C-alpha positions as CSV (number, residue, x, y, z in Angstrom):
1,X,67.7,-33.1,8.3
2,X,64.2,-32.4,7.1
3,X,62.7,-29.0,7.5
4,X,60.1,-28.6,10.3
5,X,56.5,-28.2,9.0
6,X,55.8,-25.8,11.9
7,X,56.7,-22.5,10.2
8,X,55.8,-19.2,11.6
9,X,52.9,-19.0,9.0
10,X,51.4,-22.3,10.1
11,X,51.8,-21.4,13.8
12,X,49.9,-18.1,13.1
13,X,47.1,-19.9,11.4
14,X,47.0,-22.4,14.2
15,X,46.6,-19.5,16.7
16,X,43.9,-17.9,14.4
17,X,42.0,-21.2,14.3
18,X,42.2,-21.4,18.1
19,X,41.0,-17.8,18.4
20,X,38.2,-18.4,16.0
21,X,37.0,-21.6,17.8
22,X,37.1,-19.8,21.2
23,X,35.1,-16.9,19.8
24,X,32.5,-18.5,17.5
25,X,32.0,-21.9,19.0
26,X,33.0,-21.5,22.7
27,X,31.5,-18.1,23.0
28,X,34.5,-16.4,24.6
29,X,35.0,-12.6,24.6
30,X,38.1,-11.2,22.9
31,X,39.5,-10.3,26.5
32,X,39.0,-14.0,27.5
33,X,40.7,-15.2,24.3
34,X,43.6,-12.8,24.9
35,X,44.1,-14.2,28.4
36,X,43.8,-17.9,27.2
37,X,46.3,-17.5,24.3
38,X,48.6,-15.1,26.2
39,X,48.3,-12.2,23.8
40,X,47.1,-8.7,23.8
41,X,43.4,-7.9,23.2
42,X,44.3,-6.3,19.9
43,X,46.2,-9.4,18.8
44,X,43.2,-11.6,19.8
45,X,41.0,-9.4,17.7
46,X,43.4,-9.7,14.7
47,X,43.5,-13.5,15.1
48,X,39.7,-13.8,15.0
49,X,39.6,-11.5,11.9
50,X,42.4,-13.7,10.3
51,X,40.3,-16.9,11.0
52,X,37.4,-15.3,9.1
53,X,39.5,-13.9,6.2
54,X,41.3,-17.3,5.7
55,X,38.0,-19.1,5.7
56,X,39.1,-21.2,8.7
57,X,35.7,-20.6,10.2
58,X,32.4,-21.7,8.6
59,X,29.3,-20.7,10.4
60,X,26.1,-22.9,9.9
61,X,22.9,-21.4,11.2
62,X,20.7,-24.3,12.2
63,X,17.4,-22.4,12.1
64,X,14.5,-22.0,9.5
65,X,15.4,-18.3,9.1
66,X,18.7,-19.3,7.5
67,X,16.9,-20.5,4.3
68,X,15.1,-17.1,4.3
69,X,18.4,-15.3,4.5
70,X,19.7,-17.4,1.6
71,X,16.7,-16.4,-0.5
72,X,17.1,-12.8,0.4
73,X,20.7,-12.9,-0.8
74,X,19.7,-14.6,-4.0
75,X,17.0,-12.1,-4.7
76,X,19.3,-9.2,-4.0
77,X,22.0,-10.6,-6.3
78,X,19.5,-11.0,-9.1
79,X,17.5,-7.8,-8.8
80,X,19.8,-5.4,-6.8
81,X,17.1,-4.5,-4.4
82,X,17.2,-1.6,-2.0
83,X,15.1,-3.5,0.6
84,X,14.6,-7.3,0.7
85,X,13.2,-9.5,3.4
86,X,12.0,-13.0,3.1
87,X,10.0,-14.6,6.0
88,X,9.2,-18.2,6.7
89,X,6.2,-19.7,4.9
90,X,3.6,-21.5,7.1
91,X,3.2,-24.8,5.2
92,X,-0.4,-25.1,6.5
93,X,-1.5,-21.7,5.5
94,X,0.8,-20.3,2.6
95,X,-1.6,-17.4,2.1
96,X,-1.1,-16.2,5.7
97,X,0.0,-12.5,5.8
98,X,1.1,-12.2,9.3
99,X,4.8,-12.9,8.6
100,X,5.2,-10.4,5.8
101,X,3.1,-7.9,7.7
102,X,5.4,-8.0,10.7
103,X,8.5,-7.6,8.4
104,X,7.0,-4.6,6.6
105,X,6.0,-3.1,9.9
106,X,9.6,-3.3,11.0
107,X,10.8,-1.5,7.9
108,X,8.2,1.3,8.4
109,X,9.1,1.6,12.1
110,X,12.8,2.2,11.3
111,X,11.8,5.1,9.1
112,X,9.2,6.5,11.5
113,X,11.9,6.6,14.3
114,X,13.9,9.1,12.4
115,X,13.7,12.7,13.7
116,X,13.9,14.2,10.3
117,X,10.5,14.6,8.4
118,X,9.8,11.8,5.9
119,X,7.1,11.3,3.4
120,X,5.8,7.8,3.5
121,X,3.4,6.7,0.6
122,X,1.2,3.7,0.9
123,X,-0.9,1.6,-1.5
124,X,-3.8,-0.4,-0.2
125,X,-4.9,-3.9,0.1
126,X,-5.1,-6.7,2.6
127,X,-1.3,-7.0,3.1
128,X,-1.0,-3.3,3.7
129,X,-3.8,-3.2,6.2
130,X,-2.3,-6.2,8.0
131,X,1.1,-4.4,8.1
132,X,-0.4,-1.3,9.7
133,X,-2.1,-3.4,12.4
134,X,1.5,-4.6,13.4
135,X,2.8,-1.2,14.0
136,X,3.3,-0.1,17.7
137,X,1.7,3.1,18.8
138,X,4.1,6.0,18.2
139,X,4.1,9.8,18.2
140,X,5.6,10.9,14.9
141,X,4.0,14.4,14.1
142,X,7.1,15.3,11.9
143,X,6.1,12.7,9.2
144,X,3.7,12.8,6.4
145,X,1.7,9.6,5.4
146,X,0.1,9.8,2.0
147,X,-2.1,7.4,0.0
148,X,-1.2,6.6,-3.6
149,X,-4.7,5.8,-4.7
150,X,-8.4,6.7,-4.1
151,X,-10.2,5.7,-0.9
152,X,-13.7,5.4,-2.4
153,X,-15.6,2.8,-4.3
154,X,-17.6,4.0,-7.4
155,X,-20.8,4.4,-5.2
156,X,-19.0,6.7,-2.7
157,X,-18.5,4.1,0.0
158,X,-15.0,3.7,1.6
159,X,-12.7,1.1,0.3
160,X,-12.3,-1.6,3.1
161,X,-8.5,-1.9,2.9
162,X,-7.3,1.7,3.0
163,X,-4.2,1.9,5.2
164,X,-3.3,5.5,5.5
165,X,-5.9,6.8,8.0
166,X,-5.3,3.7,10.3
167,X,-1.6,4.2,10.1
168,X,-1.8,7.9,10.9
169,X,-4.0,7.1,13.9
170,X,-1.4,4.7,15.2
171,X,1.7,6.8,14.7
172,X,0.3,10.4,15.2
173,X,1.5,11.6,11.9
174,X,-0.1,14.1,9.4
175,X,-1.9,12.1,6.7
176,X,-3.2,12.7,3.2
177,X,-5.8,10.3,2.0
178,X,-6.4,10.4,-1.7
179,X,-9.9,12.0,-2.0
180,X,-10.9,10.2,-5.2
181,X,-12.6,6.9,-6.3
182,X,-10.2,4.2,-7.3
183,X,-11.4,4.3,-10.9
184,X,-13.2,7.2,-12.6
185,X,-16.2,6.8,-14.8
186,X,-14.5,8.2,-17.8
187,X,-11.4,10.2,-18.9
188,X,-13.2,13.5,-18.7
189,X,-14.2,12.9,-15.1
190,X,-10.7,11.8,-14.2
191,X,-9.3,15.0,-15.8
192,X,-11.6,17.2,-13.7
193,X,-10.8,15.2,-10.6
194,X,-7.0,15.5,-11.1
195,X,-7.4,19.3,-11.5
196,X,-8.5,19.7,-7.9
197,X,-5.9,21.3,-5.7
198,X,-5.9,18.8,-2.8
199,X,-5.5,16.0,-5.4
200,X,-2.5,17.7,-7.1
201,X,-0.9,18.2,-3.7
202,X,-1.4,14.6,-2.8
203,X,0.2,13.5,-6.1
204,X,3.1,15.8,-5.6
205,X,3.8,14.2,-2.1
206,X,3.6,10.8,-3.7
207,X,6.3,11.8,-6.3
208,X,8.5,13.0,-3.5
209,X,8.0,10.1,-1.1
210,X,11.1,9.0,0.8
211,X,9.7,5.5,1.2
212,X,6.8,3.8,-0.6
213,X,5.1,0.5,0.3
214,X,2.6,-1.1,-2.1
215,X,0.8,-4.4,-2.6
216,X,1.5,-6.4,-5.8
217,X,-1.6,-8.0,-7.2
218,X,-2.0,-10.8,-9.6
219,X,-4.5,-10.8,-12.5
220,X,-7.3,-13.3,-12.9
221,X,-10.8,-13.8,-11.6
222,X,-9.5,-14.2,-8.1
223,X,-7.5,-11.0,-8.3
224,X,-8.4,-8.1,-6.0
225,X,-9.4,-5.8,-8.9
226,X,-12.1,-8.2,-9.9
227,X,-13.0,-9.5,-6.4
228,X,-13.4,-6.0,-5.0
229,X,-15.6,-4.8,-8.0
230,X,-13.3,-2.5,-9.9
231,X,-13.0,-4.6,-13.0
232,X,-15.7,-7.0,-14.4
233,X,-15.0,-10.5,-15.6
234,X,-15.0,-9.5,-19.3
235,X,-12.5,-6.6,-18.7
236,X,-10.2,-8.9,-16.7
237,X,-10.3,-11.6,-19.4
238,X,-9.6,-9.0,-22.1
239,X,-6.6,-7.6,-20.1
240,X,-5.2,-11.1,-19.7
241,X,-5.6,-11.8,-23.4
242,X,-3.6,-8.7,-24.1
243,X,-0.7,-9.9,-21.7
244,X,-1.6,-8.4,-18.4
245,X,0.8,-9.7,-15.7
246,X,-0.1,-7.8,-12.5
247,X,-1.4,-4.6,-10.9
248,X,0.0,-2.0,-8.5
249,X,-2.4,0.6,-7.0
250,X,-4.9,-0.5,-9.7
251,X,-2.4,0.2,-12.6
252,X,-2.3,-2.9,-14.8
253,X,1.0,-3.8,-16.3
254,X,2.4,-6.4,-18.7
255,X,5.1,-9.1,-18.3
256,X,7.8,-6.4,-18.8
257,X,6.4,-4.1,-16.2
258,X,4.9,-1.6,-18.7
259,X,1.6,0.0,-17.8
260,X,-0.8,-1.2,-20.4
261,X,-2.7,1.2,-22.6
262,X,-6.4,0.7,-22.8
263,X,-9.8,1.7,-21.5
264,X,-9.3,0.5,-17.9
265,X,-5.9,2.2,-17.2
266,X,-7.2,5.4,-18.9
267,X,-9.7,5.7,-15.9
268,X,-7.3,4.8,-13.0
269,X,-7.2,7.7,-10.6
270,X,-4.1,6.6,-8.7
271,X,-0.9,8.6,-8.5
272,X,1.3,7.6,-11.5
273,X,3.7,4.8,-10.9
274,X,7.4,5.8,-10.3
275,X,9.7,3.9,-12.7
276,X,13.3,3.5,-11.8
277,X,13.4,6.0,-8.9
278,X,16.1,6.3,-6.3
279,X,13.9,6.2,-3.1
280,X,12.7,2.7,-2.0
281,X,9.5,1.4,-3.5
282,X,8.8,-1.8,-1.7
283,X,6.4,-4.5,-3.0
284,X,4.6,-6.4,-0.2
285,X,3.3,-9.6,-1.6
286,X,3.1,-13.4,-0.9
287,X,1.2,-16.3,-2.3
288,X,1.6,-19.0,-5.0
289,X,-0.2,-16.7,-7.6
290,X,1.9,-13.6,-7.1
291,X,5.4,-14.6,-8.4
292,X,4.6,-13.6,-12.0
293,X,3.3,-10.3,-11.0
294,X,6.2,-9.6,-8.8
295,X,8.7,-10.6,-11.5
296,X,7.1,-8.2,-14.0
297,X,7.1,-5.4,-11.5
298,X,10.9,-5.9,-10.9
299,X,11.6,-6.1,-14.5
300,X,9.9,-2.8,-15.3
301,X,11.4,-1.0,-12.3
302,X,8.0,-0.5,-10.8
303,X,9.4,-1.7,-7.4
304,X,13.0,-1.8,-6.2
305,X,12.4,-3.6,-3.0
306,X,10.4,-6.8,-1.9
307,X,9.0,-8.3,1.2
308,X,7.7,-11.8,0.7
309,X,7.8,-15.3,2.0
310,X,10.1,-18.2,1.2
311,X,7.6,-20.1,-0.9
312,X,7.0,-17.1,-3.1
313,X,10.7,-16.2,-3.2
314,X,11.6,-19.8,-4.3
315,X,9.0,-19.6,-7.2
316,X,10.2,-16.2,-8.2
317,X,13.8,-17.3,-8.4
318,X,12.8,-20.1,-10.7
319,X,11.1,-17.9,-13.3
C-alpha cells in the first residue's frame, strides 16, 4: 500500500496557502480567516506568517511606484543610505522638481513634528526652494533652521533661492541665515568674515545639525555656480580640466568626492562640508546631468542620503 502524499506538513502548508490567499488576495481580516478555516485568530496569524516565510505568497505591485521602490532598494544596497527616496520621472519634463520637492518636504515634516528640539540645516538652490514651498504651515518654535551658506551675492543683493527664511516663516521656527556672501573676494576677507561671532555660531549649528538637506550641483557652463554668477566661464573650464565633478553649497569636489584645492574653493564662505558623519545629510537632485555629481558625493561621504527621480537613479546605478 503506497504512503499517502497528504502528510501533516503538506496539510499545514495547504492551510498556510489558503490563509495567505484569503489575506493578501481576498482581503480578509485575520478574524475572518480564522472563522473560515475553523482555527483560532492566533493560528490564522501564524498561518499567514508561514505563507510569507515559506515564500508561498508573491506580491506584485502593479503601479509605477513599484519601479521607484526597486530603485530605492538598489541604491540603498549599493550605498548604505540613511535616507533614500526615488520618485517617478515625468517623461515629458524630466527636469521637473515637483516630485522630489514633495518627497523632501515629507522628510522635513517628519522631523519637524518631533517635540524634541532639532537643528535642521539647509543648502540653497531651486530644488531646496521648491521643497520648502511644499511644506504645510506648522508651529514649531522648538526647532532651529540654519543655512549652510551665504545669502548674498557679491554686490550685496539677496540670493534668489535661499530657503531658510522662507522655511522658518512657514513652520514658525527660529532661523539662522548665514550673514555672508556666497564667495568672498579673497582669503583675507574670508578670514575676517569667519571671525565674526554670528558667523561662528551659525557654523557651529551646522556642525551639530540633526538633519541636513542640500542640493547637488553639476559642473559645466549650465551649472548653477556659473549661471548664477559665482564662477566665470574660464574658472569653470579650469576646474573641469582639473577633474571637478560637482558642487555642494558652492564647494567644488572631484570624482572621489574630495573638495578640490585652488583659488575658488579658498574663497567659498559656506560652512565646511561634513564627511562621513552620523546624522543624515541628504542630497536633493534630479536631472540627466546630475548623476556623476551625485555618485562623486556618495563616494566621498559628502552625503549619506538621497532624494531623486527614477531616471536619475537608473543612470546613477549604471555608473
